C-alpha positions in Angstrom: -36.3 77.4 6.3 -38.8 79.5 8.3 -41.2 76.8 7.9 -41.2 76.2 4.4 -41.7 72.8 3.4 -38.7 71.1 1.6 -39.1 69.5 -2.1 -37.8 66.2 -3.1 -35.7 66.6 -6.6 -39.3 64.8 -8.3 -41.6 67.9 -6.6 -41.8 68.7 -10.5 -42.5 65.3 -11.8 -45.1 64.9 -9.2 -47.1 68.3 -10.2 -47.1 66.2 -14.0 -48.9 63.6 -12.9 -51.5 65.6 -11.1 -50.6 64.1 -7.4 -52.5 65.4 -4.6 -49.6 67.5 -2.4 -49.7 67.4 1.4 -47.2 68.7 3.8 -45.0 65.3 5.5 -42.2 65.3 8.2 -40.8 68.5 6.5 -41.5 68.2 2.8 -44.3 68.4 0.5 -45.0 65.0 -0.9 -47.4 62.9 -2.7 -50.5 61.6 -0.8 -52.2 60.3 -4.1 -52.4 60.4 -7.7 -55.4 59.0 -8.7 -57.1 56.0 -6.8 -55.8 55.4 -3.6 -56.7 52.0 -3.4 -55.9 51.5 -7.4 -52.4 52.4 -6.2 -52.5 49.5 -3.9 -53.9 47.2 -6.1 -51.3 48.1 -8.5 -48.1 47.4 -6.2 -50.3 43.9 -5.3 -50.7 43.0 -8.8 -47.5 44.8 -11.0 -45.6 47.1 -10.5 -45.7 50.8 -8.7 -43.4 53.1 -7.7 -43.1 55.6 -4.5 -40.7 58.9 -4.1 -39.0 58.4 -0.4 -36.2 60.7 -1.7 -37.4 62.4 1.9 -35.5 59.8 4.1 -32.2 60.2 4.5 -29.3 58.5 3.2 -26.1 58.7 5.2 -23.0 57.4 4.3 -20.4 56.4 7.2 -16.8 55.7 6.8 -13.4 55.0 8.5 -11.8 52.0 10.3 -14.0 52.5 13.7 -17.3 52.4 11.5 -17.8 48.6 12.3 -17.2 49.5 16.1 -19.6 52.6 16.0 -22.5 49.9 14.6 -22.1 47.4 17.0 -22.3 49.5 19.6 -25.5 52.4 18.2 -27.7 49.5 16.4 -29.5 46.6 18.0 -29.4 44.2 15.1 -25.9 42.1 14.5 -24.1 44.7 11.9 -20.8 42.5 12.0 -22.6 39.5 10.3 -22.7 41.5 7.2 -20.5 40.8 3.9 -20.1 43.5 1.0 -23.2 44.5 -0.5 -25.4 42.8 2.3 -28.2 45.1 4.2 -30.0 44.6 7.6 -32.9 46.1 9.5 -31.8 47.5 12.8 -33.1 49.8 15.1 -31.2 52.7 16.7 -31.8 52.6 20.5 -31.8 55.1 23.2 -30.3 54.8 26.7 -33.6 54.3 28.0 -35.2 51.1 27.0 -36.9 52.5 23.6 -35.8 53.5 20.2 -34.6 56.9 18.3 -35.4 55.5 15.0 -35.7 52.4 12.8 -33.1 51.9 10.1 -31.6 49.7 7.3 -27.7 49.9 7.1 -26.0 48.6 4.2 -22.1 47.3 3.9 -20.2 48.5 0.9 -16.8 47.6 2.5 -14.8 46.9 5.8 -14.6 50.5 6.7 -18.2 52.0 4.6 -21.5 51.5 5.7 -24.5 53.4 4.4 -27.6 53.8 6.5 -31.2 55.0 5.5 -33.0 57.1 8.0 -36.7 58.2 8.6 -37.4 61.5 7.4 -39.1 62.6 10.4 -36.0 61.7 12.3 -33.5 62.4 10.2 -31.8 65.4 12.4 -32.3 63.4 15.6 -30.7 60.6 14.0 -27.6 62.5 12.9 -27.1 64.3 15.9 -27.2 61.0 18.0 -24.7 59.4 15.7 -22.3 62.2 15.9 -22.5 62.5 19.4 -21.9 58.6 20.0 -19.2 58.6 17.4 -17.1 61.2 18.8 -15.1 62.0 16.2 -14.2 58.4 15.0 -16.1 57.9 11.6 -16.6 60.4 9.3 -20.2 61.1 8.9 -21.6 62.0 5.3 -25.1 63.7 4.8 -26.1 62.2 0.7 -29.9 63.0 1.4 -29.7 66.5 -0.6 -27.7 65.2 -3.4 -29.6 62.4 -4.2 -33.4 60.5 -4.3 -34.4 57.4 -3.9 -37.2 55.6 -5.7 -38.8 52.4 -4.5 -40.1 50.0 -7.1 -42.5 47.5 -5.5 -44.6 44.5 -6.7 -44.4 41.3 -7.8 -44.0 42.7 -12.0 -41.3 45.2 -10.0 -38.2 43.0 -10.6 -38.5 41.7 -14.5 -39.9 45.4 -15.2 -36.4 46.5 -13.9 -34.7 43.8 -15.6 -35.5 45.0 -18.8 -34.6 48.9 -18.2 -31.4 47.4 -16.6 -27.3 47.2 -18.4 -26.8 44.4 -16.1 -30.2 42.0 -16.2 -29.4 39.1 -14.5 -27.1 40.9 -12.0 -30.1 42.3 -10.9 -32.3 39.0 -11.4 -29.9 37.3 -8.9 -29.2 40.1 -6.1 -30.6 38.4 -3.2 -33.3 40.0 -0.5 -31.8 43.1 1.4 -28.5 43.2 -0.7 -27.5 45.5 -3.4 -25.8 46.5 -6.4 -24.3 49.2 -8.5 -26.7 49.0 -11.7 -27.6 51.4 -14.8 -31.7 51.7 -15.3 -32.2 53.4 -18.6 -28.8 54.8 -18.8 -28.9 56.3 -14.8 -26.3 54.9 -12.3 -28.4 53.8 -9.4 -27.0 52.1 -6.1 -30.2 49.1 -6.0 -31.0 47.9 -2.8 -33.8 44.6 -3.3 -35.6 46.0 -0.1 -39.1 48.0 0.5 -42.1 48.7 2.8 -44.9 47.0 1.2 -44.7 43.5 1.7 -43.7 43.0 -1.6 -40.5 42.1 -3.5 -38.8 45.2 -5.5 -35.5 47.4 -5.2 -35.0 50.7 -3.8 -33.3 52.8 -6.5 -30.8 55.6 -5.3 -29.6 58.0 -8.3 -28.2 61.7 -8.5 -30.6 64.0 -7.7 -30.6 65.9 -10.8 -31.1 62.5 -12.7 -34.0 61.7 -10.7 -36.7 63.2 -13.1 -35.3 61.1 -15.9 -35.9 57.9 -14.1 -38.7 58.5 -12.8 -39.6 59.3 -16.3 -38.4 55.9 -17.6 -40.1 53.8 -15.2 -43.2 55.4 -15.7 -42.9 54.9 -19.7 -42.1 50.9 -18.4 -45.4 51.0 -16.9 -44.6 51.6 -13.5 -47.5 53.0 -11.5 -47.0 56.4 -9.5 -48.1 55.7 -5.9 -48.5 58.1 -3.0 -48.4 58.0 0.7 -51.9 56.8 1.4 -51.1 53.6 -0.5 -48.1 53.3 0.8 -49.5 53.1 4.4 -52.2 50.8 3.6 -49.6 48.2 2.1 -47.0 48.5 4.8 -49.8 47.8 7.6 -51.3 44.8 5.3 -47.7 43.7 5.8 -47.4 43.9 9.3 -44.7 46.6 9.1 -44.0 48.8 11.9 -43.7 52.3 11.5 -41.9 55.0 14.2 -44.3 56.7 16.2 -46.8 54.0 15.6 -45.6 51.0 16.4 -42.1 52.0 17.6 -40.9 54.8 19.8 -38.6 56.5 22.2 -40.4 55.1 25.2 -41.8 51.7 23.9 -39.7 48.4 24.4 -39.1 47.2 20.7 -39.5 43.9 21.7 -43.2 44.9 22.2 -44.0 45.5 18.7 -42.6 42.2 17.7 -39.2 43.1 16.3 -37.2 40.7 18.4 -35.4 39.5 15.2 -33.8 42.7 14.5 -32.4 42.7 18.5 -29.2 40.9 19.2 -29.2 38.6 22.1 -25.6 38.3 22.2 -23.7 41.9 22.1 -24.4 44.8 24.3 -25.6 48.1 23.0 -27.4 51.3 23.7 -30.1 50.4 26.5 -29.6 46.7 25.9 -29.4 46.1 29.7 -33.4 47.4 29.2 -34.6 46.6 26.2 -33.2 42.3 26.6 -35.0 41.4 29.8 -37.7 41.5 28.2 -37.3 38.4 26.4 -37.6 36.6 29.7 -39.5 38.8 32.0 -42.1 39.2 29.5 -43.9 42.7 28.8 -47.5 43.9 29.8 -48.4 44.3 26.0 -48.0 43.0 22.6 -48.5 44.0 19.0 -51.1 42.3 17.2 -53.6 42.5 14.0 -57.4 43.4 14.2 -59.6 42.5 11.7 -63.0 44.3 11.6 -66.0 43.0 10.2 -66.9 46.4 8.6 -65.1 48.5 5.9 -64.4 51.7 8.9 -61.0 52.5 9.6 -59.7 53.0 13.2 -57.6 56.0 14.2 -53.9 55.4 16.4 -55.4 55.5 20.1 -59.0 54.1 19.5 -59.6 51.7 22.6 -60.2 47.5 22.0 -62.4 45.6 24.1 -62.8 42.6 24.8 -66.1 41.1 26.5 -66.9 45.0 27.6 -63.3 45.3 28.9 -60.5 47.5 27.5 -57.6 45.7 26.4 -55.8 47.8 24.2 -55.4 50.5 21.8 -55.1 51.1 18.0 -51.6 52.0 16.7 -52.6 52.1 13.3 -55.5 51.3 11.1 -56.8 51.2 7.5 -59.2 50.1 4.5 -57.6 47.1 3.2 -58.8 46.8 -0.4 -57.3 43.3 -0.8 -59.4 42.4 2.3 -61.8 44.7 1.8 -62.5 45.5 5.6 -61.3 47.7 8.0 -58.0 46.4 9.3 -55.6 47.6 12.0 -52.7 46.9 14.1 -53.1 47.4 18.1 -51.1 46.8 21.2 -53.0 44.4 23.5 -52.6 43.2 26.7 -49.7 40.3 26.4 -52.4 37.2 27.0 -54.4 37.9 24.5 -54.3 35.8 21.2 -55.5 35.6 17.6 -58.7 34.5 17.2 -60.1 36.1 20.2 -63.4 38.2 19.1 -63.0 42.4 20.0 -64.4 45.2 19.7 -63.0 48.7 18.4 -64.5 52.3 19.2 -64.3 53.7 16.2 -65.8 57.3 16.4 -68.3 56.6 19.8 -69.1 53.3 17.9 -67.7 49.9 18.8 -66.9 47.9 15.9 -66.9 44.2 16.0 -63.7 42.1 15.0 -61.2 39.9 15.9 -57.4 39.5 16.9 -55.4 38.0 14.0 -51.6 37.9 13.6 -50.2 41.3 12.4 -48.9 40.1 9.4 -52.4 40.2 6.9 -50.4 39.5 3.9 -47.5 37.6 3.0 -46.2 37.2 -0.4 -45.8 33.5 -1.3 
């Protein structure tokens, strides 16, 4: 592409909305439409939507697909039933991660996977190298689009546009259904990256603009990358390159629930001992007293001693203060007062659970 940014099928829609566009993971993406804080509030109080078409969508088929996925993913894919999905890590062989992904079982011989945009190429190359030709891998990213509709009003809003409203309402978290939204065929997964209820809708690329327009007409608020980052930090959700990485044991990020205790997988002999032997640092939240935002890498101090560093920081409109995720020494616990160095000044705060927000 000679450095040219890619565009999602919804690029024209973003320009119509007056979005501010920025480079992100090789794409030109909307960082905000109106106010970042207004967009975050819309998702917490109603329904917002995000263009997540930059995330890669893969289809894996063939009788050996389950065996492949069991070897290359940390979570127990074998427990999935048709229409169910799970979050997992794609581990490397040195105790870290190539990426974190969501995988859905369509049938005994067909699975679909969503991976991070920044890792798209390396993920496909990694899977193919491990595959050895046993499974057919199809990249559906360019042929499709994906819109995440999130918030307490998201499901009911979608149900009013759906040809199968009861089926949509009754779909459980991390399960899927095929449904028409405003007449547009969608693969709908009840999942998201905001801590809110909602669906991620995959449709044909040439129908994405019509779907976006229908959702907009139903009152769903367009939201950009900046508000999405606020929402995922409030929910304590990890981001590859911040809380997960190639040289980081994922157990330190608190995602042990997505790592099988019973099977072998790439790097399991290096990752799993962390459960019993412990790890030097763990991920906690920091609630600051003021409104300043901590940058990744900012040092964290307790009683004047450096005890860790920030991995992600945002201003939370929900809490009206700066919040952060940080890796700190393993013996530290919520409630401990700390200071975070922000542009040369130490800002007071306290260690807290990394889940700042949890929908009841």
